[in-house]
C-alpha positions as CSV (number, residue, x, y, z in Angstrom):
1,X,7.1,-33.5,-1.3
2,X,3.8,-32.4,-2.8
3,X,3.2,-28.6,-2.8
4,X,-0.4,-27.5,-2.2
5,X,-2.4,-26.0,-5.1
6,X,-3.0,-23.0,-2.9
7,X,0.7,-22.2,-2.7
8,X,1.2,-22.8,-6.4
9,X,-1.5,-20.2,-7.2
10,X,0.6,-17.5,-5.5
11,X,2.8,-15.7,-8.0
12,X,6.2,-14.4,-7.0
13,X,6.2,-10.9,-5.5
14,X,8.1,-9.3,-8.3
15,X,8.8,-6.1,-6.3
16,X,10.9,-8.2,-4.0
17,X,12.5,-10.2,-6.8
18,X,13.6,-6.9,-8.4
19,X,14.8,-5.7,-5.0
20,X,17.0,-8.7,-4.6
21,X,18.6,-8.1,-8.0
22,X,19.1,-4.4,-7.1
23,X,20.7,-5.3,-3.9
24,X,23.2,-7.6,-5.6
25,X,24.1,-4.9,-8.1
26,X,24.2,-2.3,-5.4
27,X,26.9,-4.3,-3.6
28,X,29.0,-4.3,-6.7
29,X,28.8,-0.6,-7.3
30,X,28.8,0.5,-3.6
31,X,32.2,2.1,-3.9
32,X,31.6,3.7,-7.3
33,X,30.7,7.4,-7.9
34,X,27.1,6.4,-8.6
35,X,25.9,4.0,-5.9
36,X,22.4,2.6,-6.3
37,X,19.4,4.8,-5.6
38,X,16.5,2.8,-4.4
39,X,13.1,4.1,-5.6
40,X,11.6,0.6,-5.8
41,X,10.3,-0.1,-2.3
42,X,7.4,1.7,-0.6
43,X,9.1,2.4,2.7
44,X,9.5,5.8,4.3
45,X,13.0,6.9,4.8
46,X,11.9,8.3,8.1
47,X,12.1,6.1,11.2
48,X,9.8,6.1,14.1
49,X,10.0,9.5,15.9
50,X,11.7,9.9,19.3
51,X,8.8,9.3,21.6
52,X,7.9,6.1,19.8
53,X,11.4,4.8,20.1
54,X,11.6,5.8,23.8
55,X,8.3,4.0,24.5
56,X,9.6,0.8,23.0
57,X,12.8,1.0,25.0
58,X,10.8,1.6,28.2
59,X,8.6,-1.4,27.5
60,X,11.6,-3.6,27.2
61,X,13.3,-2.1,30.2
62,X,10.1,-2.5,32.3
63,X,9.5,-6.1,31.2
64,X,6.3,-5.2,29.4
65,X,6.8,-7.9,26.8
66,X,4.2,-10.6,27.6
67,X,1.2,-11.5,25.5
68,X,-1.6,-9.1,25.1
69,X,-5.2,-10.1,24.2
70,X,-5.6,-11.2,20.6
71,X,-7.4,-8.0,19.6
72,X,-4.6,-5.8,21.0
73,X,-4.3,-3.6,24.1
74,X,-7.4,-1.7,25.0
75,X,-5.3,1.4,25.6
76,X,-4.1,1.3,22.0
77,X,-7.5,0.6,20.5
78,X,-8.8,3.6,22.5
79,X,-5.9,5.8,21.1
80,X,-6.8,4.8,17.6
81,X,-10.5,5.5,18.3
82,X,-9.5,9.0,19.5
83,X,-7.4,9.5,16.4
84,X,-10.4,8.9,14.2
85,X,-12.4,11.5,16.2
86,X,-9.7,14.1,16.2
87,X,-8.6,13.7,12.5
88,X,-11.8,12.7,10.8
89,X,-14.5,13.8,13.2
90,X,-16.1,10.4,13.3
91,X,-16.9,8.1,16.2
92,X,-15.3,4.7,15.8
93,X,-15.7,2.7,19.1
94,X,-12.6,0.9,20.4
95,X,-14.8,-2.2,20.5
96,X,-14.8,-2.3,16.7
97,X,-11.0,-1.9,16.4
98,X,-8.7,-5.0,16.2
99,X,-5.0,-4.4,16.4
100,X,-3.1,-6.8,14.1
101,X,0.4,-8.0,13.2
102,X,0.6,-5.5,10.3
103,X,-2.0,-4.7,7.7
104,X,-1.1,-8.0,6.1
105,X,-2.5,-9.9,9.1
106,X,-5.6,-7.7,9.0
107,X,-6.2,-8.5,5.4
108,X,-5.6,-12.2,6.0
109,X,-8.0,-12.2,8.9
110,X,-10.7,-10.4,6.9
111,X,-10.4,-12.8,4.0
112,X,-10.5,-15.9,6.1
113,X,-13.5,-14.6,8.1
114,X,-15.6,-13.6,5.1
115,X,-14.6,-15.5,1.9
116,X,-15.7,-19.1,1.1
117,X,-14.1,-21.4,-1.4
118,X,-15.0,-20.2,-4.9
119,X,-16.1,-16.7,-3.9
120,X,-15.0,-13.9,-6.2
121,X,-13.7,-10.5,-5.0
122,X,-13.7,-7.6,-7.4
123,X,-10.5,-5.5,-7.5
124,X,-9.1,-2.7,-9.7
125,X,-6.4,-3.4,-12.2
126,X,-3.8,-2.1,-11.4
127,X,-3.7,-2.8,-7.6
128,X,-1.4,-4.1,-4.9
129,X,-0.5,-7.7,-5.7
130,X,-0.6,-9.1,-2.2
131,X,-4.2,-8.1,-1.8
132,X,-5.3,-10.5,-4.5
133,X,-3.1,-13.2,-3.0
134,X,-4.8,-12.8,0.4
135,X,-8.1,-13.6,-1.4
136,X,-6.5,-16.6,-3.2
137,X,-5.0,-17.9,0.1
138,X,-8.6,-18.0,1.5
139,X,-9.6,-20.1,-1.6
140,X,-11.4,-17.2,-3.2
141,X,-10.7,-15.7,-6.6
142,X,-9.6,-12.1,-7.2
143,X,-11.3,-10.7,-10.3
144,X,-9.3,-7.8,-11.7
145,X,-11.3,-5.1,-13.5
146,X,-9.3,-2.9,-15.9
147,X,-9.3,0.8,-15.0
148,X,-8.1,3.9,-16.8
149,X,-6.5,7.2,-16.0
150,X,-9.8,8.9,-16.6
151,X,-11.1,6.7,-13.7
152,X,-8.1,7.6,-11.6
153,X,-7.2,3.9,-11.9
154,X,-10.1,3.1,-9.4
155,X,-13.3,1.1,-9.7
156,X,-16.6,2.8,-10.4
157,X,-20.0,1.8,-9.3
158,X,-21.0,1.1,-12.9
159,X,-18.1,-1.3,-13.4
160,X,-18.9,-3.1,-10.1
161,X,-22.5,-3.4,-11.1
162,X,-21.5,-4.8,-14.5
163,X,-19.0,-7.3,-13.2
164,X,-21.1,-8.6,-10.4
165,X,-21.9,-12.3,-10.9
166,X,-23.4,-15.3,-9.0
167,X,-20.1,-16.0,-7.3
168,X,-19.2,-12.4,-6.4
169,X,-18.8,-11.8,-2.7
170,X,-17.7,-8.2,-2.6
171,X,-15.0,-5.7,-3.5
172,X,-11.5,-5.0,-2.2
173,X,-10.5,-1.4,-2.8
174,X,-7.5,0.7,-1.8
175,X,-7.6,4.5,-1.2
176,X,-5.0,5.9,-1.6
177,X,-3.8,3.1,-3.9
178,X,-0.5,1.4,-4.4
179,X,0.8,1.7,-7.1
180,X,-1.0,4.8,-8.3
181,X,-1.2,7.0,-5.2
182,X,-4.8,7.9,-6.3
183,X,-7.9,7.8,-4.1
184,X,-11.5,7.0,-4.8
185,X,-13.8,10.1,-4.7
186,X,-16.0,9.9,-1.7
187,X,-19.2,10.2,-3.8
188,X,-18.0,7.3,-6.0
189,X,-17.1,5.2,-3.0
190,X,-20.6,5.8,-1.6
191,X,-22.1,4.6,-4.9
192,X,-19.9,1.5,-5.0
193,X,-20.8,0.6,-1.4
194,X,-24.5,1.1,-2.3
195,X,-24.2,-1.4,-5.1
196,X,-22.3,-3.9,-2.9
197,X,-24.8,-3.5,0.0
198,X,-27.8,-4.0,-2.4
199,X,-26.2,-7.2,-3.5
200,X,-25.6,-8.4,0.1
201,X,-21.8,-8.2,-0.4
202,X,-18.9,-6.9,1.6
203,X,-16.8,-3.7,1.1
204,X,-13.2,-4.0,2.2
205,X,-11.1,-0.8,1.9
206,X,-7.3,-0.8,2.3
207,X,-6.6,2.6,3.9
208,X,-3.0,2.1,4.9
209,X,-1.9,5.4,3.2
210,X,-4.9,7.3,4.6
211,X,-2.8,9.6,6.7
212,X,-0.7,10.5,3.7
213,X,-3.3,12.4,1.8
214,X,-2.6,15.8,0.2
215,X,-6.0,16.8,-1.2
216,X,-8.8,17.7,1.3
217,X,-11.5,16.1,-0.9
218,X,-9.8,12.7,-0.7
219,X,-8.6,13.0,2.9
220,X,-11.5,11.1,4.3
221,X,-11.9,7.6,5.7
222,X,-14.5,5.2,4.2
223,X,-15.7,4.5,7.7
224,X,-17.6,7.8,7.6
225,X,-20.0,6.1,5.1
226,X,-21.3,3.1,6.9
227,X,-20.5,0.9,9.9
228,X,-20.6,-2.2,7.6
229,X,-17.5,-1.1,5.7
230,X,-14.3,-2.9,6.8
231,X,-11.2,-0.7,6.9
232,X,-7.7,-2.0,6.9
233,X,-5.0,0.3,8.3
234,X,-1.3,0.3,9.4
235,X,1.3,1.9,11.5
236,X,3.8,1.4,8.6
237,X,3.2,4.3,6.3
238,X,2.0,7.5,8.0
239,X,3.4,6.4,11.3
240,X,6.7,5.3,9.8
241,X,6.9,1.9,11.6
242,X,7.4,-0.5,8.7
243,X,9.5,-3.1,10.4
244,X,7.5,-3.0,13.7
245,X,4.7,-5.0,11.9
246,X,1.7,-3.4,13.5
247,X,-1.7,-2.6,11.9
248,X,-5.3,-2.6,12.7
249,X,-8.7,-3.2,11.2
250,X,-12.2,-1.7,11.9
251,X,-15.0,-4.1,11.5
252,X,-18.7,-4.3,12.4
253,X,-19.3,-5.1,16.0
254,X,-20.9,-8.5,15.2
255,X,-17.7,-9.6,13.3
256,X,-15.2,-8.9,16.1
257,X,-15.7,-12.3,17.9
258,X,-15.0,-14.1,14.6
259,X,-11.9,-12.1,13.9
260,X,-10.7,-12.5,17.5
261,X,-11.1,-16.3,17.3
262,X,-9.1,-16.5,14.2
263,X,-6.4,-14.1,15.5
264,X,-6.1,-16.1,18.7
265,X,-5.2,-19.2,16.7
266,X,-3.2,-17.7,13.9
267,X,-1.2,-14.9,15.6
268,X,-1.8,-15.2,19.4
269,X,-1.4,-11.4,19.5
270,X,0.4,-8.5,17.8
271,X,3.9,-7.6,19.0
272,X,3.6,-6.3,22.6
273,X,6.6,-4.0,22.3
274,X,5.3,-2.5,19.1
275,X,1.9,-1.9,20.7
276,X,3.5,0.0,23.6
277,X,5.6,2.0,21.2
278,X,2.5,2.8,19.1
279,X,0.8,4.4,22.0
280,X,3.3,7.2,21.7
281,X,2.4,7.8,18.0
282,X,-0.6,9.8,19.2
283,X,1.2,12.2,21.5
284,X,1.0,15.7,20.3
285,X,4.7,16.0,19.6
286,X,4.6,12.8,17.5
287,X,1.6,13.9,15.5
288,X,3.3,17.3,14.8
289,X,6.3,15.4,13.5
290,X,4.2,13.2,11.4
291,X,2.5,16.2,9.9
292,X,5.9,17.8,9.2
293,X,6.9,14.6,7.4
294,X,3.6,14.5,5.4
295,X,4.5,18.0,4.1
296,X,7.9,16.7,3.1
297,X,6.3,13.8,1.2
298,X,4.1,16.2,-0.6
299,X,7.1,18.4,-1.5
300,X,8.8,15.4,-2.9
301,X,5.8,14.5,-5.0
302,X,5.5,18.1,-6.2
303,X,9.1,18.0,-7.4
304,X,9.3,14.5,-8.8
305,X,6.1,14.1,-10.8
306,X,6.8,17.2,-13.1
307,X,10.4,16.1,-13.4
308,X,9.3,12.6,-14.6
309,X,6.8,14.1,-17.0
310,X,9.6,16.3,-18.5
311,X,11.6,13.1,-19.2
312,X,8.7,11.4,-21.1
313,X,7.9,9.2,-18.1
314,X,4.4,10.5,-18.0
315,X,2.3,10.2,-14.9
316,X,-1.2,10.4,-16.2
317,X,-2.9,11.1,-12.8
318,X,-1.3,13.2,-10.1
319,X,-1.2,11.2,-7.0
320,X,-3.3,12.7,-4.2
321,X,-1.8,10.5,-1.5
322,X,0.9,7.9,-0.6
323,X,4.3,8.2,-2.1
324,X,4.2,6.7,-5.6
325,X,4.4,7.7,-9.2
326,X,2.7,5.4,-11.7
327,X,4.5,6.4,-14.9
328,X,3.8,5.4,-18.5
329,X,7.2,4.2,-19.8
330,X,6.4,3.5,-23.5
331,X,8.4,6.6,-24.7
332,X,11.3,5.7,-22.4
333,X,11.4,2.2,-23.8
334,X,11.5,3.5,-27.3
335,X,14.2,6.0,-26.5
336,X,16.5,3.4,-24.9
337,X,15.9,1.0,-27.7
338,X,17.0,3.6,-30.2
339,X,19.9,4.8,-28.1
340,X,21.5,1.4,-27.7
341,X,20.6,0.1,-31.2
342,X,18.4,-2.9,-30.1
343,X,14.8,-1.9,-29.6
344,X,13.7,-5.5,-28.9
345,X,15.8,-5.5,-25.7
346,X,13.7,-2.8,-24.1
347,X,10.2,-3.8,-25.0
348,X,8.4,-3.1,-21.7
349,X,8.7,-1.9,-18.1
350,X,10.4,-5.1,-17.0
351,X,13.2,-4.6,-19.4
352,X,13.3,-0.9,-18.7
353,X,13.6,-1.5,-14.9
354,X,16.7,-3.6,-15.4
355,X,18.2,-1.1,-17.9
356,X,17.7,1.7,-15.4
357,X,19.2,-0.4,-12.7
358,X,22.3,-1.4,-14.7
359,X,23.0,1.8,-16.6
360,X,21.8,4.5,-14.3
361,X,22.0,2.7,-10.9
362,X,18.3,3.6,-10.2
363,X,16.2,0.8,-8.9
364,X,12.4,1.0,-9.8
365,X,9.5,-1.4,-9.9
366,X,8.1,-2.7,-13.2
367,X,4.3,-2.9,-13.6
368,X,4.2,-6.7,-13.8
369,X,3.3,-7.1,-10.2
370,X,0.2,-4.9,-10.2
371,X,-2.1,-6.5,-12.8
372,X,-2.5,-7.4,-16.4
373,X,-4.3,-4.5,-18.0
374,X,-1.6,-2.5,-19.7
375,X,0.6,-2.7,-16.6
376,X,3.6,-3.8,-18.8
377,X,3.7,-0.2,-20.0
378,X,4.0,1.3,-16.6
379,X,6.7,1.7,-14.0
380,X,6.2,2.5,-10.3
381,X,8.6,5.0,-8.6
382,X,8.6,5.4,-4.9
383,X,9.0,9.0,-3.7
384,X,9.6,7.9,-0.1
385,X,13.3,8.6,-0.5
386,X,14.9,12.0,0.4
387,X,14.8,15.0,-1.9
388,X,18.5,14.8,-2.7
389,X,18.1,11.2,-3.7
390,X,15.1,12.0,-5.9
391,X,17.0,14.9,-7.5
392,X,20.0,12.6,-8.2
393,X,17.8,10.0,-9.7
394,X,16.2,12.5,-12.1
395,X,19.7,13.7,-13.2
396,X,20.7,10.1,-13.9
397,X,17.5,9.3,-15.8
398,X,17.9,12.5,-17.8
399,X,21.4,11.4,-18.8
400,X,20.2,7.9,-19.6
401,X,17.2,9.0,-21.7
402,X,18.8,12.0,-23.5
């Protein structure tokens, strides 16, 4: 059976490959004194709050499980519109909001609607791997531009200007970013969008961690800059609904019919039960709970990053959002190589991740997934686990690296 060239272009999602290996080992050590601690997957340890769970149960009980329109329930789109007004003080009409089957569906719809075969989309290196694969699946090409800690691992207007070529269609950014947890400064984002607009291109911004921002200067949505910016968002992260597979996108009014037509054919509609549940996300009690959890995520960051730095797993830029630590692991690789007498066996973050998993029972994500520019020297930790889990992980890593 012949496999399409499109499918062959898609690399494995190494995050999930490592997760599978961690799960196998975790089963072996489940009854030991040091069961596996998972700091490899970006999934909140919190579940959907009570009102959201109750709304889902009520929808099932009342038989509210039929198809909705492809763009999502109007009531939910209006709730999202109100959220933008209340939280960010901007008017985003419900008519520009399309509810999707997770942020992944939103990214796929945006790419299929806007990218032609051969188009190039500029992205930072490092960046979330699936984003470049959405571009590839639409027969476009993701062009990774190396970034540095001094740039907060984000693109700059100057780099976008320099990299722009005849085939460039636009940029795909993420703020806050996975894997670094860093955001683009609003002034720099404005300059980037100005360059893109001048070139007649598109600006797509992945904002799925937007609610989990800890610094006021970065706690803004790109939608405040221009109605032509396309924003991708999700109920998975701030709203703690990962497995419910629900997200949304905000697009210019003129693009909505195109997105709707694609959504009708590819997805029919987002999960109806998830949509009814998500209505309860915006109740005052739910928002209060989300804000309490956001404070907890910040407390975890404030403990974990200095602790990593003290171990020589240096995080060069303090994350201002999300729940990740992007740590330089060159010193840790050297230490383990010296400790176990075979430096060649721990040459980069891939080797180190498996050593941590086997010897300390701490699962982490090597940098291989996130690009090619020095990513082999970095490891991504997720701080979405509980504080006791993070503290135990630090103690184990301290013993391993001592």
